[in-house]
Biotite code that builds the C-alpha atoms (Angstrom):
import biotite.structure as struc

atoms = struc.array([
    struc.Atom([102.416, 55.612, 75.165], chain_id="A", res_id=1, res_name="MET", atom_name="CA", element="C"),
    struc.Atom([105.719, 55.879, 76.919], chain_id="A", res_id=2, res_name="THR", atom_name="CA", element="C"),
    struc.Atom([106.479, 55.641, 80.596], chain_id="A", res_id=3, res_name="GLY", atom_name="CA", element="C"),
    struc.Atom([108.505, 57.908, 82.821], chain_id="A", res_id=4, res_name="MET", atom_name="CA", element="C"),
    struc.Atom([109.966, 57.530, 86.295], chain_id="A", res_id=5, res_name="THR", atom_name="CA", element="C"),
    struc.Atom([110.559, 60.534, 88.502], chain_id="A", res_id=6, res_name="ILE", atom_name="CA", element="C"),
    struc.Atom([113.305, 59.971, 91.047], chain_id="A", res_id=7, res_name="ARG", atom_name="CA", element="C"),
    struc.Atom([114.283, 62.013, 94.102], chain_id="A", res_id=8, res_name="ASN", atom_name="CA", element="C"),
    struc.Atom([110.844, 63.599, 94.417], chain_id="A", res_id=9, res_name="LEU", atom_name="CA", element="C"),
    struc.Atom([110.588, 65.708, 97.551], chain_id="A", res_id=10, res_name="ASP", atom_name="CA", element="C"),
    struc.Atom([108.416, 64.062, 100.214], chain_id="A", res_id=11, res_name="GLY", atom_name="CA", element="C"),
    struc.Atom([106.266, 67.170, 100.734], chain_id="A", res_id=12, res_name="GLN", atom_name="CA", element="C"),
    struc.Atom([105.683, 67.473, 96.996], chain_id="A", res_id=13, res_name="LEU", atom_name="CA", element="C"),
    struc.Atom([104.622, 63.852, 96.764], chain_id="A", res_id=14, res_name="LYS", atom_name="CA", element="C"),
    struc.Atom([102.269, 64.336, 99.717], chain_id="A", res_id=15, res_name="LYS", atom_name="CA", element="C"),
    struc.Atom([100.689, 67.399, 98.085], chain_id="A", res_id=16, res_name="ARG", atom_name="CA", element="C"),
    struc.Atom([100.275, 65.487, 94.815], chain_id="A", res_id=17, res_name="LEU", atom_name="CA", element="C"),
    struc.Atom([98.613, 62.608, 96.676], chain_id="A", res_id=18, res_name="ARG", atom_name="CA", element="C"),
    struc.Atom([96.203, 64.967, 98.463], chain_id="A", res_id=19, res_name="ILE", atom_name="CA", element="C"),
    struc.Atom([95.393, 66.878, 95.266], chain_id="A", res_id=20, res_name="ARG", atom_name="CA", element="C"),
    struc.Atom([94.760, 63.644, 93.379], chain_id="A", res_id=21, res_name="ALA", atom_name="CA", element="C"),
    struc.Atom([92.527, 62.278, 96.134], chain_id="A", res_id=22, res_name="ALA", atom_name="CA", element="C"),
    struc.Atom([90.495, 65.484, 96.275], chain_id="A", res_id=23, res_name="SER", atom_name="CA", element="C"),
    struc.Atom([89.813, 65.147, 92.542], chain_id="A", res_id=24, res_name="ARG", atom_name="CA", element="C"),
    struc.Atom([89.142, 61.421, 92.659], chain_id="A", res_id=25, res_name="GLY", atom_name="CA", element="C"),
    struc.Atom([92.191, 60.515, 90.600], chain_id="A", res_id=26, res_name="ARG", atom_name="CA", element="C"),
    struc.Atom([95.270, 58.407, 91.050], chain_id="A", res_id=27, res_name="SER", atom_name="CA", element="C"),
    struc.Atom([98.560, 60.204, 91.654], chain_id="A", res_id=28, res_name="MET", atom_name="CA", element="C"),
    struc.Atom([99.722, 59.081, 88.228], chain_id="A", res_id=29, res_name="GLU", atom_name="CA", element="C"),
    struc.Atom([96.631, 60.489, 86.482], chain_id="A", res_id=30, res_name="GLU", atom_name="CA", element="C"),
    struc.Atom([96.901, 63.744, 88.448], chain_id="A", res_id=31, res_name="GLU", atom_name="CA", element="C"),
    struc.Atom([100.558, 64.112, 87.412], chain_id="A", res_id=32, res_name="ALA", atom_name="CA", element="C"),
    struc.Atom([99.565, 63.517, 83.769], chain_id="A", res_id=33, res_name="ARG", atom_name="CA", element="C"),
    struc.Atom([96.819, 66.152, 84.046], chain_id="A", res_id=34, res_name="GLU", atom_name="CA", element="C"),
    struc.Atom([99.227, 68.682, 85.579], chain_id="A", res_id=35, res_name="ILE", atom_name="CA", element="C"),
    struc.Atom([101.721, 68.097, 82.756], chain_id="A", res_id=36, res_name="LEU", atom_name="CA", element="C"),
    struc.Atom([98.957, 68.318, 80.134], chain_id="A", res_id=37, res_name="ARG", atom_name="CA", element="C"),
    struc.Atom([97.734, 71.649, 81.524], chain_id="A", res_id=38, res_name="ALA", atom_name="CA", element="C"),
    struc.Atom([101.229, 73.097, 81.902], chain_id="A", res_id=39, res_name="ALA", atom_name="CA", element="C"),
    struc.Atom([102.304, 72.136, 78.391], chain_id="A", res_id=40, res_name="LEU", atom_name="CA", element="C"),
    struc.Atom([99.056, 72.848, 76.520], chain_id="A", res_id=41, res_name="SER", atom_name="CA", element="C"),
    struc.Atom([99.916, 76.558, 76.178], chain_id="A", res_id=42, res_name="VAL", atom_name="CA", element="C"),
    struc.Atom([102.694, 77.364, 73.774], chain_id="A", res_id=43, res_name="GLU", atom_name="CA", element="C"),
    struc.Atom([105.569, 79.388, 75.228], chain_id="A", res_id=44, res_name="PRO", atom_name="CA", element="C"),
    struc.Atom([105.371, 83.119, 74.479], chain_id="A", res_id=45, res_name="HIS", atom_name="CA", element="C"),
    struc.Atom([101.685, 82.751, 73.621], chain_id="A", res_id=46, res_name="GLN", atom_name="CA", element="C"),
    struc.Atom([99.690, 85.714, 74.917], chain_id="A", res_id=47, res_name="ASN", atom_name="CA", element="C"),
    struc.Atom([102.908, 87.384, 76.055], chain_id="A", res_id=48, res_name="ARG", atom_name="CA", element="C"),
    struc.Atom([103.285, 91.057, 75.448], chain_id="A", res_id=49, res_name="ARG", atom_name="CA", element="C"),
    struc.Atom([106.403, 93.079, 75.695], chain_id="A", res_id=50, res_name="ASN", atom_name="CA", element="C"),
    struc.Atom([107.090, 95.172, 78.791], chain_id="A", res_id=51, res_name="LEU", atom_name="CA", element="C"),
    struc.Atom([105.996, 98.463, 77.225], chain_id="A", res_id=52, res_name="ALA", atom_name="CA", element="C"),
    struc.Atom([102.596, 97.011, 76.253], chain_id="A", res_id=53, res_name="ASP", atom_name="CA", element="C"),
    struc.Atom([102.077, 95.575, 79.730], chain_id="A", res_id=54, res_name="ARG", atom_name="CA", element="C"),
    struc.Atom([102.934, 98.897, 81.401], chain_id="A", res_id=55, res_name="ILE", atom_name="CA", element="C"),
    struc.Atom([100.716, 100.810, 78.969], chain_id="A", res_id=56, res_name="ARG", atom_name="CA", element="C"),
    struc.Atom([97.711, 98.544, 79.629], chain_id="A", res_id=57, res_name="SER", atom_name="CA", element="C"),
    struc.Atom([98.196, 98.783, 83.388], chain_id="A", res_id=58, res_name="ARG", atom_name="CA", element="C"),
    struc.Atom([98.500, 102.584, 83.321], chain_id="A", res_id=59, res_name="MET", atom_name="CA", element="C"),
    struc.Atom([95.512, 103.000, 80.969], chain_id="A", res_id=60, res_name="ALA", atom_name="CA", element="C"),
    struc.Atom([93.232, 102.286, 83.944], chain_id="A", res_id=61, res_name="LYS", atom_name="CA", element="C"),
    struc.Atom([94.436, 105.449, 85.719], chain_id="A", res_id=62, res_name="VAL", atom_name="CA", element="C"),
    struc.Atom([94.489, 107.658, 82.656], chain_id="A", res_id=63, res_name="GLY", atom_name="CA", element="C"),
    struc.Atom([97.201, 109.193, 80.571], chain_id="A", res_id=64, res_name="GLY", atom_name="CA", element="C"),
    struc.Atom([99.760, 111.757, 81.613], chain_id="A", res_id=65, res_name="VAL", atom_name="CA", element="C"),
    struc.Atom([100.841, 114.613, 79.399], chain_id="A", res_id=66, res_name="GLU", atom_name="CA", element="C"),
    struc.Atom([104.372, 115.848, 80.002], chain_id="A", res_id=67, res_name="LEU", atom_name="CA", element="C"),
    struc.Atom([105.796, 119.187, 78.911], chain_id="A", res_id=68, res_name="ASP", atom_name="CA", element="C"),
    struc.Atom([108.800, 118.370, 76.808], chain_id="A", res_id=69, res_name="ILE", atom_name="CA", element="C"),
    struc.Atom([111.184, 121.327, 76.582], chain_id="A", res_id=70, res_name="PRO", atom_name="CA", element="C"),
    struc.Atom([112.553, 122.294, 73.197], chain_id="A", res_id=71, res_name="GLY", atom_name="CA", element="C"),
    struc.Atom([116.090, 121.318, 72.336], chain_id="A", res_id=72, res_name="ARG", atom_name="CA", element="C"),
    struc.Atom([118.874, 123.821, 72.144], chain_id="A", res_id=73, res_name="GLU", atom_name="CA", element="C"),
    struc.Atom([121.363, 123.996, 69.302], chain_id="A", res_id=74, res_name="ALA", atom_name="CA", element="C"),
    struc.Atom([124.539, 122.005, 69.803], chain_id="A", res_id=75, res_name="ILE", atom_name="CA", element="C"),
    struc.Atom([127.394, 124.172, 71.084], chain_id="A", res_id=76, res_name="ARG", atom_name="CA", element="C"),
    struc.Atom([130.713, 124.354, 69.309], chain_id="A", res_id=77, res_name="GLU", atom_name="CA", element="C"),
    struc.Atom([133.434, 122.289, 71.025], chain_id="A", res_id=78, res_name="PRO", atom_name="CA", element="C"),
    struc.Atom([135.844, 124.175, 73.282], chain_id="A", res_id=79, res_name="ILE", atom_name="CA", element="C"),
    struc.Atom([139.196, 124.926, 71.695], chain_id="A", res_id=80, res_name="ASP", atom_name="CA", element="C"),
    struc.Atom([142.006, 124.215, 74.176], chain_id="A", res_id=81, res_name="PHE", atom_name="CA", element="C"),
    struc.Atom([144.730, 125.210, 71.700], chain_id="A", res_id=82, res_name="GLY", atom_name="CA", element="C"),
])
C-alpha cells in the first residue's frame, strides 16, 4: 500500500473528520480511507441519465400533457425587391 499526506487541510474540515471518525469508532486515517473508498467505488457516469430522461421521469408522476400542434403553412416565395 502507498501512503499519502494531505497538507493545508482546513481546521473545520479536520475537526469534522475527527468527530465523524470518533462516532464510528475509527481512527481519522481509517475514516478518510473509508470516505475515499465510498466516493470512488461508483464509476463516473454510472446511473446517469441525460437531461431529457430525467425530466421525463420526473414529469411522469404528474401525468402527460397533450399539446395541440398547429399544421405548418407552405413556405412563401421570397419578396422581389427588383
